[in-house]
N, CA, C and O of each residue as an XYZ file, in Angstrom:
924
protein
N      26.368    -11.899     21.249
C      24.998    -12.405     21.351
C      24.062    -11.236     21.667
O      24.155    -10.620     22.729
N      23.151    -10.940     20.719
C      22.244     -9.799     20.865
C      20.791    -10.253     21.023
O      19.869     -9.548     20.611
N      20.589    -11.427     21.619
C      19.228    -11.920     21.785
C      18.396    -11.027     22.698
O      17.171    -10.975     22.586
N      19.070    -10.332     23.592
C      18.351     -9.475     24.537
C      17.941     -8.143     23.912
O      17.128     -7.421     24.489
N      18.492     -7.804     22.732
C      18.295     -6.464     22.173
C      16.842     -6.209     21.771
O      16.285     -5.163     22.103
N      16.229     -7.150     21.065
C      14.840     -6.954     20.624
C      13.874     -6.820     21.798
O      13.068     -5.889     21.808
N      13.923     -7.723     22.800
C      13.046     -7.529     23.969
C      13.302     -6.213     24.694
O      12.369     -5.593     25.205
N      14.562     -5.784     24.740
C      14.887     -4.525     25.414
C      14.261     -3.337     24.692
O      13.713     -2.437     25.328
N      14.344     -3.335     23.369
C      13.747     -2.244     22.590
C      12.234     -2.217     22.779
O      11.649     -1.149     22.957
N      11.595     -3.395     22.741
C      10.145     -3.472     22.952
C       9.767     -2.963     24.337
O       8.781     -2.242     24.490
N      10.549     -3.336     25.342
C      10.263     -2.902     26.714
C      10.364     -1.385     26.849
O       9.549     -0.763     27.532
N      11.365     -0.790     26.197
C      11.526      0.669     26.255
C      10.318      1.368     25.646
O       9.813      2.337     26.212
N       9.855      0.889     24.506
C       8.702      1.516     23.860
C       7.434      1.342     24.694
O       6.613      2.256     24.769
N       7.270      0.180     25.319
C       6.096     -0.040     26.170
C       6.114      0.902     27.368
O       5.080      1.451     27.748
N       7.282      1.086     27.956
C       7.405      1.992     29.103
C       7.071      3.430     28.706
O       6.528      4.186     29.512
N       7.391      3.807     27.473
C       7.164      5.176     27.014
C       5.719      5.448     26.597
O       5.352      6.603     26.378
N       4.884      4.394     26.482
C       3.502      4.581     26.033
C       2.739      5.594     26.885
O       2.117      6.494     26.320
N       2.754      5.491     28.230
C       2.013      6.488     29.029
C       2.450      7.927     28.755
O       1.624      8.840     28.764
N       3.727      8.128     28.514
C       4.219      9.475     28.222
C       3.621     10.006     26.924
O       3.157     11.144     26.869
N       3.635      9.174     25.873
C       3.094      9.626     24.584
C       1.590      9.833     24.671
O       1.058     10.751     24.046
N       0.891      8.993     25.437
C      -0.556      9.171     25.609
C      -0.852     10.493     26.302
O      -1.763     11.220     25.907
N      -0.079     10.800     27.335
C      -0.285     12.062     28.056
C      -0.046     13.263     27.147
O      -0.778     14.250     27.212
N       0.972     13.177     26.307
C       1.259     14.274     25.376
C       0.151     14.405     24.337
O      -0.279     15.514     24.020
N      -0.315     13.266     23.804
C      -1.353     13.300     22.770
C      -2.668     13.850     23.303
O      -3.402     14.513     22.569
N      -2.975     13.585     24.567
C      -4.234     14.056     25.146
C      -4.301     15.574     25.258
O      -5.381     16.127     25.465
N      -3.183     16.247     25.125
C      -3.186     17.702     25.186
C      -3.925     18.313     23.999
O      -4.403     19.444     24.077
N      -4.016     17.568     22.909
C      -4.735     18.038     21.719
C      -6.081     17.334     21.636
O      -6.115     16.104     21.630
N      -7.205     18.074     21.570
C      -8.531     17.439     21.508
C      -8.691     16.504     20.313
O      -9.286     15.434     20.439
N      -8.166     16.898     19.161
C      -8.306     16.051     17.975
C      -7.527     14.748     18.129
O      -8.005     13.684     17.736
N      -6.329     14.833     18.700
C      -5.540     13.619     18.922
C      -6.150     12.747     20.010
O      -6.056     11.521     19.952
N      -6.771     13.372     20.999
C      -7.430     12.595     22.054
C      -8.554     11.752     21.480
O      -8.781     10.628     21.928
N      -9.262     12.288     20.488
C     -10.333     11.523     19.843
C      -9.762     10.349     19.064
O     -10.334      9.259     19.065
N      -8.629     10.575     18.396
C      -7.989      9.492     17.647
C      -7.512      8.390     18.584
O      -7.549      7.214     18.224
N      -7.064      8.757     19.784
C      -6.632      7.758     20.765
C      -7.758      6.801     21.124
O      -7.516      5.627     21.404
N      -8.990      7.303     21.116
C     -10.129      6.471     21.488
C     -10.622      5.607     20.330
O     -11.015      4.458     20.533
N     -10.603      6.155     19.128
C     -11.259      5.472     18.009
C     -10.303      4.975     16.932
O     -10.734      4.299     15.998
N      -9.022      5.291     17.040
C      -8.105      4.972     15.955
C      -7.376      3.657     16.066
O      -6.499      3.369     15.251
N      -7.718      2.843     17.065
C      -6.983      1.590     17.258
C      -7.394      0.505     16.271
O      -6.551     -0.260     15.801
N      -8.677      0.436     15.958
C      -9.157     -0.649     15.099
C      -8.471     -0.662     13.731
O      -7.945     -1.704     13.339
N      -8.452      0.461     12.983
C      -7.789      0.395     11.673
C      -6.307      0.064     11.758
O      -5.771     -0.615     10.882
N      -5.643      0.539     12.805
C      -4.207      0.265     12.942
C      -3.962     -1.219     13.193
O      -3.076     -1.818     12.583
N      -4.749     -1.812     14.091
C      -4.567     -3.231     14.419
C      -4.912     -4.112     13.224
O      -4.190     -5.061     12.919
N      -6.029     -3.793     12.539
C      -6.405     -4.566     11.357
C      -5.352     -4.421     10.265
O      -5.006     -5.395      9.597
N      -4.843     -3.200     10.084
C      -3.810     -2.975      9.073
C      -2.548     -3.768      9.393
O      -1.920     -4.323      8.491
N      -2.173     -3.825     10.663
C      -1.007     -4.612     11.058
C      -1.217     -6.088     10.740
O      -0.290     -6.772     10.305
N      -2.427     -6.574     10.957
C      -2.714     -7.985     10.676
C      -2.613     -8.274      9.183
O      -2.055     -9.294      8.777
N      -3.159     -7.363      8.363
C      -3.098     -7.555      6.914
C      -1.653     -7.513      6.430
O      -1.239     -8.349      5.628
N      -0.887     -6.539      6.918
C       0.518     -6.431      6.516
C       1.322     -7.650      6.948
O       2.265     -8.050      6.266
N       0.949     -8.240      8.082
C       1.662     -9.426      8.561
C       1.521    -10.591      7.593
O       2.446    -11.388      7.434
N       0.358    -10.691      6.945
C       0.170    -11.750      5.946
C       1.137    -11.542      4.786
O       1.745    -12.491      4.289
N       1.271    -10.275      4.357
C       2.253     -9.981      3.319
C       3.663    -10.321      3.757
O       4.470    -10.797      2.958
N       3.965    -10.076      5.034
C       5.281    -10.428      5.555
C       5.532    -11.920      5.520
O       6.647    -12.361      5.240
N       4.498    -12.703      5.803
C       4.637    -14.158      5.736
C       4.914    -14.619      4.310
O       5.726    -15.516      4.083
N       4.223    -13.988      3.341
C       4.460    -14.331      1.937
C       5.898    -14.010      1.554
O       6.569    -14.804      0.895
N       6.364    -12.837      1.975
C       7.741    -12.438      1.666
C       8.742    -13.398      2.290
O       9.691    -13.827      1.633
N       8.532    -13.734      3.553
C       9.459    -14.633      4.245
C       9.485    -16.008      3.588
O      10.545    -16.613      3.432
N       8.305    -16.496      3.205
C       8.225    -17.807      2.566
C       8.929    -17.803      1.214
O       9.528    -18.802      0.816
N       8.855    -16.664      0.506
C       9.434    -16.595     -0.833
C      10.944    -16.420     -0.803
O      11.661    -17.119     -1.519
N      11.435    -15.495      0.017
C      12.877    -15.198     -0.005
C      13.709    -16.310      0.620
O      14.922    -16.360      0.414
N      13.079    -17.204      1.380
C      13.836    -18.335      1.917
C      14.235    -19.319      0.824
O      15.137    -20.135      1.013
N      13.551    -19.238     -0.335
C      13.950    -20.036     -1.488
C      15.141    -19.349     -2.155
O      15.025    -18.192     -2.557
N      16.270    -20.021     -2.283
C      17.462    -19.385     -2.874
C      17.224    -18.818     -4.267
O      17.922    -17.895     -4.688
N      16.240    -19.364     -4.991
C      15.966    -18.882     -6.338
C      15.300    -17.511     -6.347
O      15.309    -16.826     -7.369
N      14.720    -17.104     -5.213
C      13.960    -15.855     -5.172
C      14.520    -14.870     -4.146
O      13.783    -14.032     -3.627
N      15.807    -14.966     -3.855
C      16.409    -14.078     -2.867
C      16.275    -12.604     -3.252
O      16.121    -11.742     -2.387
N      16.333    -12.322     -4.557
C      16.293    -10.939     -5.016
C      14.972    -10.246     -4.809
O      14.894     -9.029     -4.982
N      13.926    -10.968     -4.444
C      12.618    -10.351     -4.241
C      12.648     -9.324     -3.123
O      11.892     -8.353     -3.151
N      13.517     -9.530     -2.138
C      13.591     -8.603     -1.005
C      13.984     -7.199     -1.447
O      13.643     -6.224     -0.778
N      14.696     -7.082     -2.564
C      15.113     -5.766     -3.053
C      13.931     -5.001     -3.630
O      13.845     -3.783     -3.471
N      13.016     -5.703     -4.300
C      11.929     -5.047     -5.018
C      10.680     -4.845     -4.165
O       9.843     -4.004     -4.491
N      10.542     -5.601     -3.083
C       9.327     -5.513     -2.271
C       9.077     -4.120     -1.700
O       7.957     -3.625     -1.821
N      10.063     -3.460     -1.082
C       9.793     -2.106     -0.563
C       9.410     -1.119     -1.657
O       8.669     -0.169     -1.405
N       9.909     -1.338     -2.869
C       9.612     -0.414     -3.968
C       8.158     -0.536     -4.394
O       7.438      0.461     -4.437
N       7.721     -1.745     -4.708
C       6.357     -1.920     -5.193
C       5.338     -1.594     -4.107
O       4.280     -1.035     -4.395
N       5.651     -1.942     -2.860
C       4.730     -1.625     -1.765
C       4.713     -0.132     -1.463
O       3.654      0.438     -1.197
N       5.877      0.500     -1.502
C       5.943      1.926     -1.212
C       5.242      2.768     -2.256
O       4.503      3.693     -1.919
N       5.471      2.452     -3.525
C       4.824      3.211     -4.599
C       3.310      3.042     -4.538
O       2.574      4.027     -4.600
N       2.839      1.806     -4.417
C       1.402      1.567     -4.354
C       0.754      2.229     -3.155
O      -0.310      2.836     -3.278
N       1.391      2.117     -1.989
C       0.834      2.722     -0.783
C       0.756      4.231     -0.864
O      -0.234      4.824     -0.437
N       1.788      4.862     -1.406
C       1.783      6.319     -1.521
C       0.746      6.808     -2.524
O       0.059      7.798     -2.272
N       0.626      6.126     -3.656
C      -0.346      6.550     -4.661
C      -1.772      6.434     -4.138
O      -2.578      7.341     -4.342
N      -2.093      5.335     -3.470
C      -3.462      5.174     -2.975
C      -3.739      6.115     -1.814
O      -4.876      6.554     -1.641
N      -2.727      6.436     -1.013
C      -2.920      7.403      0.070
C      -3.239      8.785     -0.491
O      -4.070      9.505      0.062
N      -2.581      9.155     -1.585
C      -2.876     10.431     -2.240
C      -4.318     10.461     -2.724
O      -5.026     11.449     -2.528
N      -4.754      9.368     -3.363
C      -6.120      9.325     -3.881
C      -7.144      9.357     -2.758
O      -8.153     10.056     -2.862
N      -6.901      8.610     -1.684
C      -7.837      8.600     -0.556
C      -7.943      9.987      0.073
O      -9.038     10.433      0.415
N      -6.819     10.663      0.224
C      -6.839     12.013      0.794
C      -7.558     12.988     -0.127
O      -8.257     13.888      0.337
N      -7.385     12.809     -1.423
C      -8.055     13.695     -2.376
C      -9.571     13.508     -2.320
O     -10.318     14.486     -2.303
N     -10.022     12.254     -2.292
C     -11.462     11.999     -2.195
C     -12.005     12.535     -0.880
O     -13.092     13.113     -0.842
N     -11.252     12.345      0.199
C     -11.674     12.846      1.506
C     -11.810     14.367      1.496
O     -12.773     14.911      2.037
N     -10.851     15.049      0.884
C     -10.928     16.510      0.783
C     -12.152     16.933     -0.015
O     -12.826     17.900      0.340
N     -12.438     16.211     -1.092
C     -13.622     16.493     -1.909
C     -14.897     16.357     -1.083
O     -15.797     17.191     -1.179
N     -14.970     15.306     -0.273
C     -16.156     15.088      0.559
C     -16.286     16.165      1.630
O     -17.387     16.652      1.885
N     -15.184     16.538      2.253
C     -15.229     17.591      3.268
C     -15.694     18.920      2.669
O     -16.355     19.713      3.341
N     -15.348     19.156      1.418
C     -15.690     20.429      0.778
C     -17.146     20.467      0.322
O     -17.806     21.500      0.432
N     -17.645     19.343     -0.189
C     -18.961     19.340     -0.819
C     -20.068     18.755      0.039
O     -21.235     18.848     -0.340
N     -19.752     18.161      1.173
C     -20.803     17.503      1.947
C     -20.455     17.545      3.426
O     -19.488     18.181      3.844
N     -21.272     16.848      4.202
C     -21.040     16.735      5.631
C     -20.951     15.261      5.996
O     -21.551     14.429      5.315
N     -20.212     14.910      7.063
C     -20.051     13.495      7.420
C     -21.387     12.783      7.562
O     -22.315     13.288      8.194
N     -21.465     11.601      6.961
C     -22.683     10.806      7.012
C     -23.531     10.911      5.771
O     -24.439     10.104      5.570
N     -23.248     11.909      4.917
C     -24.054     12.126      3.714
C     -23.128     12.257      2.515
O     -22.244     13.114      2.499
N     -23.330     11.408      1.509
C     -22.539     11.501      0.292
C     -23.114     12.575     -0.618
O     -24.334     12.709     -0.702
N     -22.276     13.339     -1.299
C     -22.786     14.330     -2.250
C     -23.457     13.653     -3.434
O     -23.287     12.454     -3.652
N     -24.214     14.423     -4.193
C     -24.989     13.864     -5.300
C     -24.093     13.169     -6.325
O     -24.455     12.124     -6.864
N     -22.916     13.755     -6.593
C     -22.023     13.179     -7.594
C     -21.416     11.849     -7.149
O     -20.888     11.103     -7.973
N     -21.488     11.552     -5.861
C     -20.932     10.300     -5.337
C     -22.010      9.509     -4.601
O     -21.751      8.925     -3.549
N     -23.200      9.495     -5.150
C     -24.330      8.885     -4.445
C     -24.243      7.364     -4.396
O     -24.914      6.737     -3.576
N     -23.418      6.754     -5.270
C     -23.283      5.298     -5.270
C     -22.407      4.841     -4.108
O     -21.288      5.322     -3.935
N     -22.931      3.901     -3.308
C     -22.109      3.332     -2.237
C     -21.053      2.381     -2.784
O     -19.947      2.291     -2.253
N     -21.409      1.672     -3.855
C     -20.497      0.686     -4.442
C     -20.274      1.038     -5.914
O     -20.909      0.449     -6.788
N     -19.393      1.976     -6.196
C     -19.145      2.357     -7.590
C     -18.485      1.217     -8.353
O     -17.733      0.428     -7.781
N     -18.774      1.137     -9.651
C     -18.107      0.126    -10.466
C     -16.773      0.677    -10.968
O     -16.552      1.886    -10.907
N     -15.892     -0.170    -11.456
C     -14.580      0.309    -11.910
C     -14.656      1.383    -12.986
O     -13.798      2.263    -13.047
N     -15.679      1.315    -13.838
C     -15.818      2.344    -14.878
C     -16.050      3.715    -14.256
O     -15.523      4.716    -14.742
N     -16.840      3.766    -13.181
C     -17.073      5.034    -12.491
C     -15.795      5.551    -11.854
O     -15.530      6.753    -11.865
N     -15.008      4.646    -11.302
C     -13.772      5.051    -10.628
C     -12.731      5.592    -11.593
O     -12.031      6.553    -11.273
N     -12.618      4.982    -12.781
C     -11.510      5.320    -13.677
C     -11.908      6.085    -14.939
O     -11.074      6.779    -15.520
N     -13.160      5.975    -15.373
C     -13.494      6.505    -16.699
C     -14.611      7.543    -16.703
O     -15.088      7.914    -17.776
N     -15.037      8.018    -15.548
C     -16.064      9.058    -15.517
C     -15.417     10.432    -15.665
O     -14.192     10.552    -15.702
N     -16.250     11.459    -15.748
C     -15.747     12.828    -15.906
C     -15.523     13.527    -14.573
O     -15.149     14.700    -14.552
N     -15.745     12.831    -13.456
C     -15.577     13.449    -12.144
C     -14.101     13.719    -11.860
O     -13.216     13.066    -12.412
N     -13.857     14.695    -10.988
C     -12.484     15.095    -10.687
C     -11.709     13.964    -10.013
O     -10.512     13.806    -10.252
N     -12.384     13.175     -9.173
C     -11.691     12.066     -8.506
C     -11.310     10.968     -9.490
O     -10.289     10.302     -9.322
N     -12.132     10.783    -10.514
C     -11.805      9.807    -11.546
C     -10.601     10.271    -12.365
O      -9.750      9.465    -12.744
N     -10.538     11.563    -12.631
C      -9.384     12.100    -13.366
C      -8.094     11.908    -12.575
O      -7.065     11.532    -13.136
N      -8.153     12.167    -11.278
C      -6.952     11.977    -10.456
C      -6.562     10.507    -10.385
O      -5.375     10.182    -10.341
N      -7.560      9.605    -10.374
C      -7.256      8.171    -10.374
C      -6.525      7.778    -11.653
O      -5.587      6.982    -11.617
N      -6.954      8.335    -12.777
C      -6.284      8.025    -14.044
C      -4.849      8.547    -14.051
O      -3.934      7.864    -14.511
N      -4.662      9.749    -13.543
C      -3.315     10.323    -13.503
C      -2.392      9.474    -12.627
O      -1.266      9.167    -13.019
N      -2.873      9.098    -11.444
C      -2.057      8.288    -10.537
C      -1.751      6.924    -11.142
O      -0.646      6.405    -10.985
N      -2.726      6.345    -11.833
C      -2.518      5.046    -12.469
C      -1.454      5.144    -13.564
O      -0.634      4.241    -13.727
N      -1.476      6.253    -14.314
C      -0.505      6.427    -15.391
C       0.902      6.710    -14.872
O       1.874      6.581    -15.617
N       1.018      7.092    -13.610
C       2.339      7.340    -13.022
C       3.063      6.049    -12.649
O       4.260      6.069    -12.361
N       2.347      4.934    -12.652
C       2.929      3.677    -12.172
C       4.116      3.251    -13.028
O       5.198      2.986    -12.504
N       3.916      3.186    -14.344
C       4.970      2.665    -15.217
C       6.219      3.549    -15.213
O       7.309      3.036    -14.962
N       6.106      4.864    -15.484
C       7.346      5.668    -15.449
C       8.019      5.682    -14.084
O       9.247      5.672    -13.998
N       7.227      5.705    -13.021
C       7.811      5.701    -11.680
C       8.591      4.435    -11.399
O       9.711      4.488    -10.891
N       8.003      3.296    -11.728
C       8.688      2.028    -11.464
C       9.889      1.830    -12.378
O      10.881      1.226    -11.970
N       9.815      2.331    -13.606
C      10.978      2.215    -14.487
C      12.178      2.959    -13.910
O      13.312      2.491    -14.010
N      11.924      4.119    -13.308
C      13.009      4.867    -12.668
C      13.605      4.062    -11.516
O      14.825      3.970    -11.374
N      12.726      3.477    -10.693
C      13.215      2.697     -9.551
C      13.952      1.435    -10.008
O      14.967      1.060     -9.421
N      13.441      0.786    -11.049
C      14.115     -0.412    -11.557
C      15.512     -0.077    -12.067
O      16.468     -0.811    -11.818
N      15.618      1.033    -12.778
C      16.934      1.436    -13.283
C      17.874      1.774    -12.129
O      19.061      1.450    -12.168
N      17.332      2.430    -11.101
C      18.150      2.761     -9.929
C      18.644      1.503     -9.230
O      19.812      1.413     -8.851
N      17.750      0.532     -9.060
C      18.146     -0.740     -8.441
C      19.224     -1.419     -9.275
O      20.191     -1.959     -8.737
N      19.049     -1.388    -10.589
C      20.035     -2.003    -11.476
C      21.405     -1.355    -11.303
O      22.422     -2.048    -11.287
N      21.437     -0.029    -11.173
C      22.709      0.666    -10.987
C      23.329      0.354     -9.630
O      24.530      0.107     -9.531
N      22.508      0.366     -8.591
C      23.031      0.137     -7.242
C      23.539     -1.286     -7.061
O      24.453     -1.532     -6.275
N      22.941     -2.218     -7.792
C      23.376     -3.608     -7.681
C      24.590     -3.901     -8.561
O      25.091     -5.026     -8.577
N      25.055     -2.904     -9.281
C      26.256     -3.086    -10.097
C      26.083     -4.072    -11.230
O      27.039     -4.734    -11.632
N      24.867     -4.175    -11.749
C      24.617     -5.062    -12.872
C      24.313     -6.489    -12.487
O      24.145     -7.329    -13.371
N      24.233     -6.805    -11.194
C      23.986     -8.186    -10.767
C      22.497     -8.519    -10.691
O      22.132     -9.681    -10.510
N      21.637     -7.510    -10.827
C      20.204     -7.762    -10.785
C      19.709     -8.152    -12.168
O      20.005     -7.474    -13.151
N      18.960     -9.236    -12.248
C      18.505     -9.756    -13.535
C      17.260     -9.003    -13.996
O      16.138     -9.425    -13.717
N      17.458     -7.893    -14.701
C      16.330     -7.113    -15.212
C      16.109     -7.456    -16.676
O      16.370     -6.639    -17.559
N      15.631     -8.657    -16.927
C      15.344     -9.078    -18.289
C      14.042     -8.443    -18.761
O      13.276     -7.902    -17.964
N      13.802     -8.516    -20.070
C      12.571     -7.960    -20.643
C      11.347     -8.641    -20.045
O      10.360     -7.979    -19.724
N      11.410     -9.960    -19.897
C      10.277    -10.704    -19.333
C      10.002    -10.263    -17.905
O       8.850    -10.060    -17.521
N      11.069    -10.114    -17.116
C      10.885     -9.706    -15.724
C      10.270     -8.317    -15.635
O       9.348     -8.097    -14.850
N      10.772     -7.374    -16.435
C      10.258     -6.004    -16.383
C       8.783     -5.966    -16.755
O       7.999     -5.281    -16.099
N       8.393     -6.698    -17.803
C       6.986     -6.712    -18.224
C       6.102     -7.289    -17.128
O       5.061     -6.716    -16.807
N       6.502     -8.412    -16.553
C       5.698     -9.026    -15.498
C       5.678     -8.163    -14.241
O       4.653     -8.073    -13.566
N       6.797     -7.533    -13.927
C       6.863     -6.653    -12.756
C       5.925     -5.463    -12.929
O       5.178     -5.125    -12.011
N       5.957     -4.828    -14.095
C       5.075     -3.681    -14.345
C       3.611     -4.107    -14.360
O       2.741     -3.358    -13.916
N       3.338     -5.305    -14.868
C       1.963     -5.817    -14.833
C       1.489     -5.994    -13.402
O       0.359     -5.637    -13.068
N       2.354     -6.548    -12.552
C       2.009     -6.707    -11.136
C       1.764     -5.356    -10.481
O       0.825     -5.205     -9.699
N       2.602     -4.373    -10.796
C       2.446     -3.039    -10.210
C       1.150     -2.380    -10.668
O       0.463     -1.743     -9.869
N       0.810     -2.529    -11.948
C      -0.432     -1.948    -12.462
C      -1.651     -2.602    -11.826
O      -2.611     -1.920    -11.465
N      -1.613     -3.925    -11.688
C      -2.720     -4.623    -11.025
C      -2.875     -4.149     -9.585
O      -3.987     -3.893     -9.123
N      -1.760     -4.037     -8.883
C      -1.801     -3.600     -7.486
C      -2.425     -2.221     -7.353
O      -3.350     -2.032     -6.563
N      -1.931     -1.259     -8.115
C      -2.419      0.115     -7.994
C      -3.853      0.236     -8.497
O      -4.649      0.972     -7.916
N      -4.191     -0.478     -9.571
C      -5.564     -0.438    -10.066
C      -6.562     -0.929     -9.029
O      -7.598     -0.301     -8.812
N      -6.251     -2.050     -8.390
C      -7.127     -2.578     -7.341
C      -7.197     -1.617     -6.167
O      -8.275     -1.382     -5.621
N      -6.056     -1.059     -5.773
C      -6.025     -0.148     -4.626
C      -6.857      1.105     -4.883
O      -7.597      1.543     -4.003
N      -6.745      1.685     -6.074
C      -7.502      2.898     -6.376
C      -9.000      2.625     -6.374
O      -9.787      3.458     -5.926
N      -9.392      1.461     -6.875
C     -10.816      1.114     -6.867
C     -11.312      0.868     -5.447
O     -12.380      1.348     -5.066
N     -10.533      0.119     -4.664
C     -10.923     -0.147     -3.274
C     -10.962      1.152     -2.473
O     -11.813      1.317     -1.600
N     -10.045      2.071     -2.767
C     -10.042      3.362     -2.069
C     -11.341      4.109     -2.307
O     -11.895      4.709     -1.386
N     -11.828      4.075     -3.538
C     -13.089      4.750     -3.859
C     -14.241      4.178     -3.043
O     -15.141      4.908     -2.629
N     -14.207      2.866     -2.814
C     -15.276      2.217     -2.044
C     -15.129      2.496     -0.554
O     -16.089      2.892      0.107
N     -13.920      2.286     -0.024
C     -13.713      2.420      1.424
C     -13.959      3.847      1.895
O     -14.586      4.054      2.934
N     -13.474      4.833      1.146
C     -13.667      6.224      1.561
C     -15.152      6.560      1.627
O     -15.592      7.243      2.552
N     -15.922      6.090      0.660
C     -17.368      6.331      0.688
C     -18.016      5.666      1.899
O     -18.860      6.265      2.567
N     -17.617      4.425      2.179
C     -18.203      3.722      3.323
C     -17.857      4.422      4.631
O     -18.717      4.577      5.498
N     -16.618      4.842      4.778
C     -16.215      5.552      5.995
C     -16.979      6.861      6.146
O     -17.390      7.228      7.246
N     -17.163      7.559      5.036
C     -17.883      8.834      5.095
C     -19.347      8.620      5.470
O     -19.915      9.402      6.232
N     -19.957      7.564      4.938
C     -21.349      7.262      5.284
C     -21.497      6.956      6.764
O     -22.552      7.207      7.347
N     -20.439      6.412      7.383
C     -20.459      6.115      8.820
C     -19.992      7.297      9.664
O     -19.801      7.171     10.873
N     -19.809      8.450      9.011
C     -19.377      9.684      9.688
C     -17.984      9.543     10.301
O     -17.691     10.146     11.334
N     -17.130      8.747      9.663
C     -15.745      8.586     10.098
C     -14.829      9.351      9.151
O     -15.090      9.419      7.950
N     -13.772      9.916      9.682
C     -12.830     10.668      8.859
C     -12.020      9.699      7.999
O     -11.244      8.910      8.538
N     -12.180      9.741      6.679
C     -11.454      8.790      5.820
C      -9.943      8.907      5.932
O      -9.236      7.914      5.760
N      -9.433     10.104      6.219
C      -7.981     10.263      6.348
C      -7.420      9.405      7.480
O      -6.311      8.882      7.376
N      -8.180      9.264      8.549
C      -7.713      8.492      9.707
C      -8.043      7.009      9.607
O      -7.296      6.173     10.115
N      -9.158      6.677      8.956
C      -9.648      5.302      9.005
C      -9.411      4.508      7.725
O      -9.281      3.285      7.788
N      -9.351      5.154      6.577
C      -9.223      4.388      5.337
C      -7.769      4.142      4.938
O      -7.441      3.071      4.427
N      -6.894      5.126      5.168
C      -5.515      5.003      4.695
C      -4.770      3.824      5.331
O      -4.041      3.136      4.616
N      -4.912      3.550      6.642
C      -4.237      2.349      7.179
C      -4.663      1.063      6.492
O      -3.824      0.210      6.203
N      -5.976      0.909      6.223
C      -6.441     -0.284      5.519
C      -5.834     -0.364      4.120
O      -5.394     -1.429      3.688
N      -5.814      0.763      3.420
C      -5.367      0.771      2.031
C      -3.873      0.496      1.912
O      -3.452     -0.265      1.041
N      -3.073      1.104      2.772
C      -1.630      0.860      2.703
C      -1.295     -0.584      3.084
O      -0.386     -1.187      2.514
N      -2.033     -1.132      4.048
C      -1.814     -2.535      4.417
C      -2.212     -3.460      3.275
O      -1.514     -4.429      2.979
N      -3.343     -3.154      2.635
C      -3.756     -3.947      1.479
C      -2.736     -3.821      0.355
O      -2.479     -4.784     -0.367
N      -2.152     -2.627      0.209
C      -1.103     -2.448     -0.791
C       0.100     -3.327     -0.517
O       0.678     -3.892     -1.446
N       0.488     -3.452      0.748
C       1.599     -4.343      1.108
C       1.273     -5.790      0.757
O       2.109     -6.512      0.213
N       0.055     -6.203      1.072
C      -0.346     -7.585      0.805
C      -0.385     -7.869     -0.696
O       0.165     -8.867     -1.160
N      -1.043     -6.980     -1.452
C      -1.147     -7.186     -2.896
C       0.221     -7.096     -3.566
O       0.552     -7.912     -4.426
N       1.011     -6.101     -3.169
C       2.321     -5.937     -3.786
C       3.216     -7.139     -3.559
O       3.865     -7.620     -4.487
N       3.252     -7.626     -2.326
C       4.090     -8.788     -2.020
C       3.578    -10.031     -2.728
O       4.365    -10.810     -3.267
N       2.267    -10.221     -2.731
C       1.690    -11.389     -3.383
C       1.921    -11.392     -4.885
O       2.348    -12.398     -5.451
N       1.637    -10.257     -5.535
C       1.837    -10.171     -6.980
C       3.312    -10.294     -7.349
O       3.653    -10.892     -8.369
N       4.185     -9.730     -6.520
C       5.619     -9.820     -6.799
C       6.105    -11.260     -6.682
O       6.946    -11.700     -7.465
N       5.576    -11.993     -5.703
C       5.938    -13.407     -5.569
C       5.500    -14.193     -6.800
O       6.241    -15.041     -7.297
N       4.293    -13.910     -7.291
C       3.815    -14.567     -8.512
C       4.696    -14.187     -9.697
O       5.017    -15.030    -10.535
N       5.085    -12.917     -9.764
C       5.954    -12.437    -10.842
C       7.277    -13.203    -10.857
O       7.710    -13.676    -11.908
N       7.912    -13.323     -9.707
C       9.185    -14.048     -9.634
C       9.004    -15.520     -9.987
O       9.847    -16.116    -10.658
N       7.911    -16.093     -9.534
C       7.652    -17.496     -9.837
C       7.477    -17.709    -11.339
O       8.007    -18.670    -11.895
N       6.734    -16.816    -11.998
C       6.503    -16.954    -13.434
C       7.799    -16.787    -14.222
O       8.064    -17.547    -15.154
N       8.604    -15.796    -13.849
C       9.878    -15.599    -14.549
C      10.777    -16.813    -14.358
O      11.456    -17.246    -15.289
N      10.776    -17.354    -13.152
C      11.585    -18.546    -12.870
C      11.134    -19.723    -13.731
O      11.966    -20.477    -14.235
N       9.819    -19.884    -13.902
C       9.297    -20.974    -14.719
C       9.602    -20.758    -16.196
O       9.894    -21.711    -16.919
N       9.534    -19.498    -16.645
C       9.751    -19.203    -18.057
C      11.224    -19.335    -18.441
O      11.550    -19.906    -19.482
N      12.100    -18.812    -17.606
C      13.520    -18.743    -17.957
C      14.325    -19.946    -17.475
O      15.486    -20.110    -17.850
N      13.712    -20.788    -16.645
C      14.408    -21.995    -16.240
C      14.780    -21.983    -14.785
O      14.947    -20.921    -14.184
N      14.911    -23.165    -14.214
C      15.158    -23.320    -12.782
C      16.618    -23.139    -12.399
O      16.966    -23.245    -11.223
N      17.491    -22.863    -13.391
C      18.913    -22.750    -13.073
C      19.346    -21.312    -12.824
O      20.543    -21.037    -12.733
N      18.383    -20.378    -12.711
C      18.723    -18.967    -12.566
C      18.208    -18.434    -11.247
O      17.068    -18.703    -10.868
N      19.024    -17.693    -10.554
C      18.607    -17.018     -9.329
C      18.146    -15.611     -9.677
O      18.946    -14.776    -10.099
N      16.861    -15.352     -9.502
C      16.295    -14.085     -9.935
C      16.684    -12.959     -9.005
O      16.646    -13.096     -7.783
N      17.056    -11.846     -9.602
C      17.313    -10.638     -8.845
C      18.515    -10.722     -7.947
O      18.681     -9.866     -7.078
N      19.362    -11.715     -8.113
C      20.509    -11.869     -7.215
C      21.792    -11.461     -7.935
O      22.874    -11.518     -7.350
């Protein structure tokens, strides 16, 4: 009986909090993050928790047990790609402007999707490159999962198409939202690296889990109720 294990681990981490705070305060930059960095972390945890509820609700259905295998992949890929884009935009802003003021090339507070993906700006080019990495990257991971599962994972043509569609939708939305959030954070004189990435990765978890659940549901409806997907 290991019921005491989880509370014990939580208690140990709580006891260690003062030690980590004391260590972090030794660095002026980290001390500032200790004061102002709680809001994005707490909000991000709340958003990710919604994705966790979706995952828990879905995998409890025996027909969708295999979703647990693909969730870390789609969430991890989306989160990493959007974090790269957010950091790139942040670096661009640090180089060309000062906190609180957007440079002339990024004067729009609310850019439209065409500006984010199809303009000649360097950030738009990087968004296109990251978006194009989605399909080859996920195909590699899907093949790896297929090998590790010893052929028991149902990677049908329909599933792969719907899965890649879900991944493209997730990353496309994340890259567009990143363009908006980074600009808003910069206008408020907040460091986008510290404040935008937690929101974006949490949103990636929510979108990835939600779209993946829809993907499994659609494949189940198309191929019939007698098949256990991904199992």
